[in-house]
N, C-alpha and C positions, 0 to 999 in steps of 0.2 A: 491396666495401662490405658491412659487416655489416648484419644486420636492424635493430639499434639505430640505426646511422648512417643507414640509409635512412629509418626512421621519423622520426628527428629532422629530416632534410632535408624530408620531406613535411610534417611538422607545421609547421615554420618557414615553408614556402612557402605553405601553404594554410589555416592556422588562421584568419586574418582573413576569408577568403572563406567558410569553413564557418560561422563565427560570424555573419556577415551573413545567410547563408541561414537559419540557425537563428532569428534574430530575426524574419525575415519569415514563417517557418512556425509558430513556437511563441511568439513574443513575447519581450520582454526578460527577463521573470521566469523563463522556462524555458530561455533560450538557452544559458546556461553549462552546464546539465545535459545538454542535447542535444549540445553540442560535446564535453563530457567523455565521454559514452557513445559518440559517433561515433568519437573517437580511441581509445577502449578497444577497440572492434571493429577499428579499423585496426591497433592494436598486435598484437592476437591474430591477425590475418590479413595481416600485413605481407608475407608471402611470396606471397600470392595477389593482391595489388594490381596493377592494370595499370600500364603504363609512364606513362600520363597519369592520375594518381590522382584528380584533382579531380571528375570526373563520378561516379566510384565513391564518393568521400567524400560528395558531396551526396546520392547515392542512399541511403547509410547514414543520413545525417542526416534525410532524409525519412522513412525507416522508423522511426527513433527518435522523431521528433516525432509521427508518427501513432500509435505505440504509447503515448506519453505522453498524447495526446488521448483514446485509447480508455480508458486508466486513469482519466483525469479524468471521462469520461462515466460510467464504471462507478461511480466514487465518488459522483458526483452522483445516480445512480439509487439507490444504496444509501441515501444520506442521505434522499432523497425517500421511499423505502419505510419507513425508520425513522420519519420524521415522520408518515407515514400511520398507522403502528402506534400512535404516541403519540396522535394524534387519536382513533383507535379506542379506545385505552385511556381517554382522557378521557371518551368517550361511554359507556363501560361503567358499570354500576351495581353491579358486584361490589365486595365489601369491599376487595379489594387493588388497586383501580384506581390509587391513588396510588403504591403499591409498584411496580406494573408500569411506570407512566409514568416514575418516577425511574430504574428500571433501564434502560429504553429510551433515555432522555435520556443517561444515563451511557455506555451502550453506543455511542450515536451519536458521542460525543466521543472514542472510542478510535480507534487506527489500524486500517487494514484487516486487518493481520496479527493484532492482538489480538482483533478481532471474530471473525475466522475461527477462531482457536484456541478461543475460548469457545463459539461457536455449534456447532462440530463436536461438542463433547462435551455441552454442555447442551441444545441444541435438536435436534440430529440424532442424539443418543444413541450416538455412536461411542465405542468404547473408545479409550484413549490410544494403543494399538498401531495401531489402524486409522486414527485421526486423524493419527498420525505418518506413516503411508504417504501419506495425502492431501497433507500439506504437504511431504513429501519430506525427512524427517529421522528420526533414531533416536528410539526411544521415550523414552530418557532426556532427549534434547534437547527433545522435545515436552513432557515434564513440567516442565522449566525454563521453557519459553515459557508454558505454561499457568499456572504459579505466578505469573510476572511479569504476565501479562495479568489474572489475578484480582486481584492487588495494585493494578494501575492502575485496574481497574474499581471496586474498593473505594474508592480515593482519589477517583475521579470521582463516586461515588455518595454519599460521606460527607456533604456539605452538604445535598443533597436528601434523603438517607436520614434525617438527624437531624430534618428537618422532617416527614417522613412517618412517622417512628418505626420504621424498618426498618434492617436490616443486610444486607450481602451474603449472609452465611450464611443468614439467614432467607429471603431471596428464592430462593436456589438449593436450599433444602431442601424447597421445595414441590413 
């Protein structure tokens, strides 16, 4: 039996059980993603799976669900930190409080990847080359990601920026 045939047999035999387990561990909204990631690992490691694969598959599903939970906790913590910064910005008496609040609100609406790319360069002062090493890509790829993240930030800040009378370029030129 080829690896593809073995994987198909295992998938057909255990998909429903893995899905049911994923629902109990991650909830219905994340179950499909947990199952997909579980079977992706299974496909990559089909040769290493034991003869009775269900316990192994459920162990993988458990790890995937735990990883997703950690990611959600981290996202919640980041969002809480950004809200704290926004409240602090609202309490500032400096002239650019509104500017700062608008940028932080817009930054909070971006994906984790966009926030990381922007903050590595703007807040942490890394060069594109060093930031590319951090995120694990080439410098050219990093520049593309940075350009796209800046565009999404500009789009996110535009309504608030018009009210506050700022633009993305003005905020990041300070």
